[in-house]
C-alpha positions in Angstrom: 54.7 83.3 50.6 52.6 85.3 53.6 49.4 85.5 51.5 49.9 81.9 50.0 50.1 80.8 53.5 47.2 82.5 54.9 45.0 81.4 52.0 45.8 78.2 52.4 44.9 78.5 56.4 41.9 80.2 55.5 40.8 77.3 53.4 41.7 74.8 55.6 39.5 76.5 58.3 36.6 76.4 56.0 36.8 72.8 55.2 37.0 71.9 58.5 34.1 73.8 59.8 32.2 72.5 56.8 33.2 69.0 58.0 31.7 69.6 61.6 28.7 70.8 60.6 28.0 67.8 58.4 29.0 65.4 61.0 26.6 67.5 63.6 23.8 67.6 61.0 24.3 63.4 60.8 24.3 63.0 64.7 21.4 65.1 64.8 19.2 63.2 62.2 20.3 59.9 63.7 19.2 60.8 67.3 15.7 62.0 65.8 15.4 59.0 63.9 15.9 56.9 67.0 13.6 59.1 69.6 10.7 59.0 66.6 11.1 55.3 66.2 10.7 54.8 70.5 7.7 57.2 70.0 8.5 59.7 73.1 9.9 62.5 70.8 9.1 65.5 69.0 9.6 66.1 65.2 13.4 67.2 64.5 12.3 70.8 63.1 9.4 72.8 63.9 8.9 76.3 62.8 12.8 76.9 62.3 13.9 75.7 65.6 16.6 73.0 65.6 16.5 70.3 69.0 19.8 70.6 70.1 21.3 67.4 71.5 21.2 66.8 75.5 23.2 68.8 77.6 25.4 66.2 79.7 25.3 68.4 82.3 21.6 68.9 83.2 20.0 66.5 80.4 17.7 69.6 79.3 16.8 70.1 75.4 17.3 73.8 74.3 16.2 75.1 71.1 18.3 77.0 69.0 17.2 79.3 66.1 18.8 77.8 62.8 19.7 81.5 61.8 21.7 82.0 65.0 23.5 78.4 64.3 24.8 79.4 60.9 25.5 82.9 62.1 28.1 80.8 64.8 29.6 78.7 62.2 30.6 81.8 60.0 32.0 83.6 63.2 33.8 80.1 63.9 35.3 80.5 60.0 36.0 84.0 60.7 37.7 83.4 63.9 40.3 80.3 62.6 42.6 82.9 60.4 42.8 85.3 63.4 43.8 82.8 65.7 47.3 82.8 64.0 48.1 86.4 63.4 51.3 85.7 61.5 49.3 84.9 58.6 47.0 87.9 58.4 46.9 90.3 55.3 47.0 94.0 55.9 44.5 95.0 53.0 43.9 98.2 54.1 46.9 100.2 52.6 47.5 100.3 49.0 51.5 100.0 48.5 52.0 96.0 48.9 48.8 94.2 49.3 50.4 91.0 50.5 52.6 92.4 53.3 53.1 90.8 56.5 51.3 92.1 59.7 54.6 93.2 60.9 54.7 96.2 58.1 52.9 98.9 59.1 52.8 102.6 58.5 52.3 104.0 62.3 52.4 102.6 65.7 48.4 103.1 65.9 48.0 100.7 63.1 50.0 98.2 65.1 47.9 98.5 67.9 44.6 98.0 65.9 45.7 94.4 65.4 45.8 93.8 68.9 42.4 95.7 69.1 43.4 97.2 72.6 40.4 97.6 75.4 40.4 98.4 79.0 38.0 95.7 80.2 40.1 92.6 79.0 43.5 91.2 78.5 44.9 90.9 75.0 48.1 89.2 73.2 50.8 90.5 71.3 50.0 90.0 67.6 53.6 89.6 67.3 54.7 87.3 69.6 53.6 84.0 70.7 51.6 83.3 73.6 54.4 81.4 75.6 56.6 84.3 74.8 54.3 87.2 76.2 51.0 86.2 77.7 48.1 88.3 77.1 47.6 91.4 79.6 45.8 94.6 79.8 46.1 97.6 77.1 48.4 99.6 78.9 51.1 96.9 79.3 50.7 95.7 75.8 51.4 99.4 74.3 54.5 99.9 76.3 55.4 96.2 74.8 54.7 97.0 71.3 56.1 100.7 71.6 60.0 99.3 73.1 60.0 95.7 71.5 58.9 96.2 68.1 58.4 99.5 66.8 61.8 101.1 68.1 63.7 98.3 66.5 61.8 98.8 63.3 63.7 99.1 59.9 62.1 102.2 57.8 61.5 101.7 53.8 59.4 104.5 52.3 57.2 105.3 54.8 56.6 101.7 56.2 58.3 100.1 59.5 59.2 96.4 59.1 58.6 95.5 63.0 60.5 92.9 64.4 58.8 89.6 64.7 58.5 86.6 66.9 56.2 84.2 65.6 57.1 81.1 63.5 57.2 82.3 60.4 59.3 79.9 58.4 57.8 77.5 55.7 56.8 74.2 56.4 59.4 71.6 56.1 59.1 68.0 56.9 61.2 66.3 59.5 62.6 63.0 59.4 59.2 61.0 60.1 57.7 62.8 57.1 55.5 65.2 59.3 55.1 68.6 58.4 55.8 70.8 60.9 56.8 74.7 61.6 60.4 75.3 61.9 60.9 77.4 65.3 63.0 80.6 64.5 63.7 83.6 66.9 63.2 87.2 66.4 63.5 88.1 62.7 62.1 90.7 60.2 59.8 90.4 56.9 61.4 92.2 53.8 58.5 94.3 52.6 60.0 93.6 49.0 60.8 89.7 49.0 58.9 88.8 52.0 62.1 87.1 52.9 63.0 86.4 56.7 66.3 88.3 58.3 67.3 87.8 61.5 69.6 90.5 62.3 68.8 94.7 62.0 71.7 95.4 60.4 71.5 92.4 57.9 68.3 93.4 57.1 69.2 97.2 56.2 71.5 95.7 54.0 69.1 93.3 52.3 66.8 96.3 51.7 69.6 98.7 50.3 70.5 95.7 48.0 66.9 95.5 46.7 67.2 99.6 45.9 70.4 99.4 44.2 69.1 96.8 42.1 66.0 98.6 41.3 63.5 96.2 43.0 61.5 98.4 44.9 57.9 97.4 43.3 57.4 94.0 43.1 57.7 90.6 44.6 59.1 87.6 43.4 59.8 89.2 39.8 63.0 91.8 39.3 61.9 94.9 38.1 64.7 97.5 36.4 65.1 100.7 38.4 63.6 103.8 36.7 65.8 105.9 34.6 66.1 108.5 37.5 68.0 106.1 39.4 70.8 105.4 36.7 73.7 107.8 36.5 75.8 108.5 33.5 79.3 107.8 33.7 81.7 109.4 31.0 85.2 108.3 30.1 87.1 108.4 27.0 84.4 110.2 25.1 82.4 107.3 25.8 78.9 107.4 28.0 77.1 104.4 29.7 74.8 104.2 32.2 75.3 102.7 35.9 73.5 101.6 38.7 74.2 103.5 42.1 76.3 100.2 43.6 78.2 99.7 40.2 81.3 99.4 41.8 80.2 96.6 43.8 80.2 93.3 41.7 78.8 90.9 44.0 75.4 93.3 44.0 75.2 94.3 40.9 74.4 93.1 37.2 76.2 95.8 35.4 79.9 96.2 37.3 82.0 99.2 36.5 84.9 100.2 38.2 86.3 103.4 37.6 89.9 102.1 39.1 90.2 100.0 36.2 90.5 103.1 33.7 94.0 102.2 33.1 93.1 98.8 32.7 90.8 99.5 29.8 93.4 102.0 28.4 96.2 99.3 28.2 93.7 96.8 26.4 92.6 99.6 23.9 96.1 100.4 22.6 96.7 96.7 22.2 93.7 96.5 20.2 94.7 99.4 18.1 98.1 98.1 17.6 96.5 94.8 16.1 93.8 97.1 14.2 97.1 98.6 12.3 98.6 95.1 11.4 95.0 93.8 9.4 91.9 95.4 9.3 89.2 94.6 9.9 89.5 92.4 13.1 86.8 90.4 15.2 87.1 91.1 18.4 85.1 89.9 21.9 84.9 91.5 25.1 83.5 88.4 26.7 81.8 90.1 29.8 80.3 92.9 29.0 78.6 94.0 32.1 77.9 98.0 30.8 79.5 97.6 27.6 82.0 100.5 27.9 85.4 98.7 26.7 83.4 97.4 23.7 81.6 100.9 23.2 85.2 102.7 23.5 86.6 100.0 20.8 84.0 100.5 18.5 83.7 104.4 18.6 87.3 105.3 18.2 88.6 102.4 16.1 85.5 102.4 13.7 85.3 100.3 10.7 88.8 98.6 11.7 87.0 96.2 14.1 83.8 94.1 14.3 83.1 94.4 18.1 81.0 91.9 19.8 79.9 92.4 23.2 78.7 89.3 25.4 77.1 88.7 28.7 75.2 86.0 30.2 73.1 88.1 32.9 69.8 89.6 30.9 69.4 92.7 32.7 73.2 93.6 31.8 72.2 93.0 28.2 69.8 95.2 28.2 71.7 97.9 29.7 74.5 97.0 26.9 71.6 97.7 24.4 70.9 100.9 25.8 74.5 101.9 26.2 74.8 101.5 22.7 71.8 103.9 21.7 73.1 106.6 24.2 76.5 106.5 22.2 74.8 106.4 18.7 75.1 103.0 17.7 73.7 100.0 16.2 73.0 97.0 18.0 73.3 93.5 16.1 71.1 90.8 17.3 70.5 87.2 16.1 71.4 88.3 12.6 69.3 91.0 12.7 69.9 94.9 13.5 68.3 97.0 15.7 68.3 100.8 14.9 67.2 103.4 17.0 66.3 106.7 15.5 69.1 109.0 17.1 71.6 106.5 15.3 71.4 108.7 12.0 71.9 112.0 13.7 74.6 113.3 11.3 74.8 113.5 7.6 77.9 111.2 7.7 77.4 107.1 7.1 77.2 105.4 10.4 78.7 102.1 9.9 79.5 101.1 13.6 77.2 98.4 14.6 77.9 96.5 17.7 76.7 92.7 17.9 75.3 91.9 21.3 75.1 88.5 22.7 73.6 86.9 25.6 74.9 83.3 26.3 78.0 81.9 28.6 81.2 83.0 27.7 82.7 79.6 27.2 80.1 79.1 24.6 80.4 81.8 22.4 84.3 81.3 22.0 83.8 77.9 21.2 81.0 78.7 18.6 83.2 81.4 16.8 86.4 82.6 15.7 88.1 86.1 16.8 91.1 88.1 16.2 91.1 89.5 19.5 89.5 88.3 22.9 89.7 89.9 26.1 88.4 88.4 29.5 87.7 89.9 32.6 85.6 87.8 35.1 85.2 88.6 38.5 88.1 86.7 40.1 90.3 84.5 37.8 90.4 83.9 34.1 91.8 80.2 34.2 88.3 78.6 33.5 87.9 80.2 30.1 91.5 79.9 29.0 90.4 76.5 27.3 87.8 78.0 25.3 89.4 81.0 24.4 92.5 79.3 22.5 90.6 76.6 20.9 89.6 79.4 18.1 91.4 82.2 18.5 93.0 82.8 14.7 97.0 82.7 14.1 98.9 85.5 15.2 95.7 86.9 17.3 95.6 88.0 20.7 94.3 87.5 23.8 94.2 89.6 27.1 93.0 88.6 30.3 92.7 90.3 33.5 92.9 88.3 36.9 91.5 90.2 39.9 91.8 87.6 42.2 94.5 89.2 44.0 94.1 87.8 47.5 95.5 84.2 45.6 98.1 85.7 43.1 99.4 87.8 45.6 100.3 84.7 48.1 97.3 85.8 51.0 96.0 82.8 49.7 98.4 80.4 48.9 95.7 77.4 48.4 93.8 79.1 46.1 96.7 79.9 43.9 97.6 76.2 43.9 94.1 75.2 43.3 93.5 77.5 40.3 96.9 77.9 38.6 98.6 75.1 39.8 101.4 77.0 40.8 103.1 77.2 44.8 104.1 80.8 45.8 104.9 82.0 48.9 105.1 86.1 49.8 108.5 87.6 48.5 109.6 90.9 47.6 109.0 90.4 43.9 105.3 88.8 44.6 104.1 91.3 42.0 105.9 89.7 39.3 105.5 86.2 40.5 101.7 86.7 40.1 102.0 87.9 36.6 104.6 84.9 35.7 102.0 82.2 37.6 99.3 83.8 35.4 101.4 83.5 31.8 102.5 79.8 32.8 98.7 78.7 33.0 98.2 80.6 29.7 100.9 78.8 28.0 99.7 74.9 29.3 96.1 76.2 28.6 97.7 77.3 24.3 99.9 74.1 24.4 96.9 71.9 24.8 95.4 73.5 21.8 98.7 73.1 19.8 99.3 76.8 19.9 102.1 78.7 21.2 102.5 81.9 23.0 104.4 85.3 22.9 103.9 87.5 25.8 103.3 90.9 24.9 102.5 92.7 28.1 102.3 91.9 31.8 101.3 94.2 34.4 100.6 93.8 37.9 99.2 96.5 40.1 97.3 97.3 42.9 93.9 95.8 41.9 94.3 93.6 38.8 97.1 91.5 36.9 97.0 92.1 33.0 98.4 89.6 30.7 98.4 90.4 26.7 99.7 87.5 24.6 99.7 87.0 20.9 99.0 83.0 19.7 101.5 81.3 17.3 99.4 78.8 15.8 101.4 75.1 15.5 103.2 72.3 17.6 106.4 73.7 17.2 105.8 77.1 19.1 103.9 75.3 21.4 106.6 73.1 22.3 109.3 76.0 22.6 106.7 77.9 25.0 106.2 75.0 27.0 110.0 74.6 27.6 109.8 78.1 29.3 107.8 77.1 32.3 110.0 76.1 34.9 110.3 76.1 38.6 111.9 78.9 40.8 114.7 78.0 43.4 114.0 80.8 46.3 116.5 81.5 49.2 114.0 82.1 52.0 117.4 84.0 54.0 118.4 86.6 51.7 115.6 86.3 49.0 118.2 85.7 46.1 116.7 83.4 43.4 117.1 81.8 40.0 115.0 79.5 37.6 116.1 75.9 37.9 118.1 74.5 35.1 116.5 72.5 31.9 116.5 69.2 31.9 115.0 66.2 33.6 118.0 65.0 35.5 117.7 64.9 39.1 120.6 67.1 40.9 122.5 65.9 43.7 122.5 69.7 45.4 120.3 71.8 43.7 121.3 74.8 46.5 124.4 75.1 43.9 122.4 76.7 41.5 121.5 79.5 43.7 124.8 82.6 43.7 124.4 82.8 47.6 126.1 80.7 50.3 123.3 80.7 52.6 122.7 76.8 52.6 126.8 76.6 54.1 126.5 79.5 56.2 122.8 78.9 57.7 121.1 75.8 59.5 118.6 73.9 58.1 116.9 74.2 54.6 117.1 77.5 53.4 115.7 77.4 50.1 112.1 76.7 48.7 110.6 75.6 45.5 108.4 77.8 43.6 106.1 77.7 40.5 105.8 76.4 37.9 106.5 80.0 36.5 107.1 81.6 33.3 110.7 81.9 32.8 110.6 84.3 29.5 110.4 87.9 28.8 107.6 89.4 30.0 107.7 92.4 27.3 108.0 92.9 23.8 109.5 96.2 23.3 108.2 97.0 19.7 104.8 96.3 20.3 105.2 98.6 23.4 106.2 101.3 21.6 103.5 101.2 19.3 101.2 100.9 21.9 102.8 103.9 23.4 102.1 105.7 20.0 98.5 105.1 20.0 98.4 106.1 23.6 99.6 109.3 22.4 97.5 109.5 19.0 94.2 109.0 21.0 95.3 111.2 23.9 95.3 108.1 26.8 97.0 110.4 29.3 96.8 108.0 32.3 98.3 105.2 30.2 101.6 107.0 28.5 103.4 107.3 31.6 103.0 103.5 32.6 103.9 102.5 28.9 106.8 104.5 29.0 108.1 102.7 32.3 107.3 99.4 30.6 109.3 100.3 27.6 112.3 101.4 29.6 112.0 97.9 31.6 111.9 96.0 28.6 114.8 97.7 27.2 116.4 97.4 30.7 117.7 101.2 30.1 117.3 104.1 32.6 114.4 106.7 31.9 116.8 109.5 30.9 117.7 107.3 27.9 114.4 106.6 26.7 113.4 108.6 23.8 109.7 108.3 22.2 109.8 110.5 19.1 113.2 109.4 17.3 113.1 109.2 13.7 114.1 105.2 13.7 111.5 104.3 16.2 108.8 102.7 13.7 111.8 100.8 11.9 112.6 99.7 15.3 109.0 98.7 16.0 108.5 96.9 12.6 111.6 94.5 13.2 111.7 94.0 16.9 109.0 91.3 16.8 109.3 88.1 14.6 106.1 87.6 14.4 104.3 91.1 13.7 103.4 91.8 10.1 103.2 95.5 9.4 103.4 97.5 6.3 106.9 98.7 6.2 105.8 102.3 4.8 107.9 104.7 7.2 111.1 103.1 6.2 111.0 104.5 2.6 110.3 107.9 4.0 113.7 108.1 5.8 115.6 106.7 2.7 117.7 109.0 0.5 117.6 107.6 -2.8 120.5 107.1 -4.5 123.0 107.2 -2.0 124.7 103.7 -0.9 125.5 105.2 2.9 121.8 105.5 3.4 121.3 101.7 2.8 124.2 100.8 4.6 123.1 102.9 7.9 119.7 101.1 7.5 121.0 97.6 7.4 123.4 98.6 10.5 120.6 100.0 12.3 118.2 96.9 11.9 121.0 94.4 13.1 121.9 96.7 16.2 118.0 96.7 17.0 118.1 92.8 16.4 121.1 92.3 18.5 119.4 94.3 21.6 116.2 92.6 21.4 117.5 89.1 21.1 118.9 89.7 24.6 115.9 89.4 27.1 115.3 92.0 30.2 116.6 90.5 33.6 114.1 88.3 35.6 113.2 89.9 39.0 114.0 92.9 40.4 115.4 93.8 44.1 113.8 96.5 46.4 116.1 98.6 47.2 114.8 99.2 51.1 114.6 95.6 51.7 118.4 95.6 51.4 119.7 99.0 53.1 122.0 99.0 55.7 120.9 99.8 58.8 122.5 103.2 60.1 123.5 104.4 56.6 121.6 106.5 54.4 120.8 105.2 50.7 121.6 107.1 47.6 118.7 108.4 45.6 117.3 105.7 43.1 118.1 107.3 39.9 121.7 107.7 41.2 122.0 104.2 42.3 120.6 103.0 38.7 123.7 105.3 37.5 126.0 103.8 39.7 124.9 100.4 39.2 125.2 100.8 35.1 128.8 102.2 35.5 129.8 99.0 37.2 128.8 97.4 33.9 125.3 96.2 34.7 121.9 96.4 33.1 119.7 98.1 34.9 116.2 99.9 35.1 113.2 100.6 36.9 110.1 98.8 37.3 106.2 99.4 37.7 105.7 96.3 39.5 107.4 98.4 42.5 108.3 102.0 42.7 111.3 101.2 44.5 112.4 98.2 42.5 115.4 97.8 40.7 115.6 95.5 37.7 118.9 94.4 37.0 121.4 91.4 36.0 123.5 91.9 38.9 123.8 89.1 41.8 122.5 90.0 44.7 125.8 90.1 46.7 127.3 93.0 44.1 123.8 94.9 44.3 124.6 94.9 48.4 128.2 96.1 47.9 127.5 98.9 45.2 124.6 99.8 47.8 126.9 100.1 50.6 129.5 101.9 48.8 127.6 104.8 48.1 125.7 104.9 51.4 126.2 107.7 53.6 126.2 107.1 57.6 123.4 108.5 59.9 124.6 110.9 62.6 123.9 110.6 66.1 122.5 113.4 68.4 121.9 115.3 65.1 125.6 116.8 65.5 126.6 118.9 62.1 130.2 118.4 62.9 132.6 115.8 64.3 134.5 112.7 63.1 132.4 110.1 61.6 132.6 106.3 62.6 132.3 104.2 59.8 131.4 100.6 59.7 134.8 98.3 60.0 133.5 96.4 56.3 133.9 99.9 54.7 137.5 101.1 53.6 138.7 104.4 54.1 140.1 104.4 50.4 136.5 103.5 49.1 135.0 106.3 50.9 137.1 108.9 49.5 136.4 108.9 45.6 132.3 108.1 46.8 132.0 111.3 49.0 133.7 113.2 46.0 130.9 112.2 44.0 128.2 112.7 46.4 129.4 116.4 46.9 128.7 117.3 43.0 125.5 115.4 42.7 124.2 117.3 45.9 125.5 120.6 44.6 123.4 119.7 41.5 120.4 118.8 43.4 120.7 122.4 45.1 120.6 124.1 41.8 117.9 122.2 40.5 115.7 122.9 43.3 116.3 126.6 43.8 114.7 126.6 46.6 117.0 128.8 48.4 118.0 126.4 51.2 121.6 124.7 51.2 121.2 120.9 50.5 124.2 119.9 52.4 126.9 121.2 54.5 130.5 120.2 53.4 133.3 121.0 55.6 137.2 119.5 55.9 136.1 117.7 59.1 133.3 116.2 57.5 134.2 114.9 53.9 130.8 113.2 53.6 127.2 115.5 53.2 125.1 115.7 56.3 122.0 113.5 55.4 120.4 115.9 53.0 118.6 113.2 50.9 
């Protein structure tokens, strides 16, 4: 822009000088003609001399040579652009030939623009005259050094000094006149000629150019050289990333190492689907670096046909380079690009990845897929209608939502706008977020006459992952839509219950809550949240098969989480969980109604000729169907949120055993490390927690009487103390630390807070 403005200014100055010269010549000719007609003058031109006009002050004719007049005109034309120093181009350097005059290598180069001389005053080349008047060289030198050079921004040997000139582009005002907009101090970018006001913003602006590889050209994006790329390896897959790969707002190729667990879970889900039917067509709608699609194609090979899509041209280029880096063929527009390195080994390479450059909604509208994964930056609700439009029956749609601020109730108005859901911050806010996302997925699928079966719902620190199976038809769509209900949440005790089915208005909806806070507390005590998904969040059989795939492919980070999810889906404690029992594969096949897998493992455990083995298998199948017909309890309680002041809580695993012994279903949850998923009411939960809690001693005394709260009966403390003694003895044997875990005396029937 600076070069264009300078050229236009020079052209306008030349045209103005030429116009003035022509007007002057016409006036002179007219004067000479009048003077000759009166008979009292000399010829207009004599021996190369031109008669000037009469000077008004002295009325004397002065003869000036024509060559000197032309030299003066040329000098005026050269001085015209020199008056506006903001448009001067420094053509002496060889880096960017169109940089602004405020961008110099040395302070001496900046002083040359001022043309410092001792005998006359000079203005500052970077300040307007009304801001800094012309002065002598010593004062101008201090001004340039202190107010321009010291606050400059350095980049590759160049200094971008602060500029006070009116450098904004010409903008028309309300009257239609073109005027320069005034602005204060600013910097000129050496790369894109942008004007930045603050120095810190200028440094960040330059860093963004460097991270994107835009260091050589103005107005055009130049990809960074090969040396600036960094190769990252994950799950035996290599990808090239830019230095700012972890900042989605500032890079085209977003790669987040913290999402490795998310990628492993999605890979396990795809591997399970590939075991049901093959080959399957799968789509990574937001490829970025292509790491996820490359892992699919590299490990599952001929079982999948991978399509990686991205709407950014730089990302598509990087995806193709990463495909060649992993020795994969790239298919573009029904043609294949084969790199010379693809056939490096002797075996036949059938790994072909199709790379497309279009909007995600467009590619999902145009083609049908068996597996679709959506991982945009932020919410996925804008792509749900397109995803469910052409997905095949019994296919899988997985989506990763990273808009944590809205889903975790930090920006409730955004959650209402995106998901149509009213949520508040609760102790179970992560599960609330997962159910809100599934409710949006259910409504999008129902609009396409499709129902869903939730296979997996995970809400961790950075993302919310939901994996659902698509069931085509109006009946599954109606059944799924009925599971989207409102939630009644008590704001005093945080008890919660889903609203009953039906359209009839209840006279007192507080009666549905198990607590009596509405009667004992003043005002309105409950709030209506939702609509939310009220069905199950996990499919046990699918999770077990995902765990087997994780073990087979060596995905170590996903295995502990999958074990927790299986225990949570079955609502059992982890010690009762087994991953390698011979009935596992049968259990996986029969747990899901809509999962179709070849039944090859059942025959391997069948003893032919014995009727007893068939009866055992039939009984096992009936028992498994009965187990999976009961869904896991909704929501969980945090043991710390409901602890009693002045009491030491029992260990979490022991507390799970106490709840299980009381006859309730109980398990840990991945949503909260201190959460307990159980079907016990909150009142009973608190009662058992208080029963097995021990009082905290005051003053660090080892002996003395124990003063128990009045609510706890002495008869209840004796068996609890005995149980805790045995448990602490077991802990002391397991630790083998040589330090006593508890001190038990006759005068102190309860342990002294060893836990």
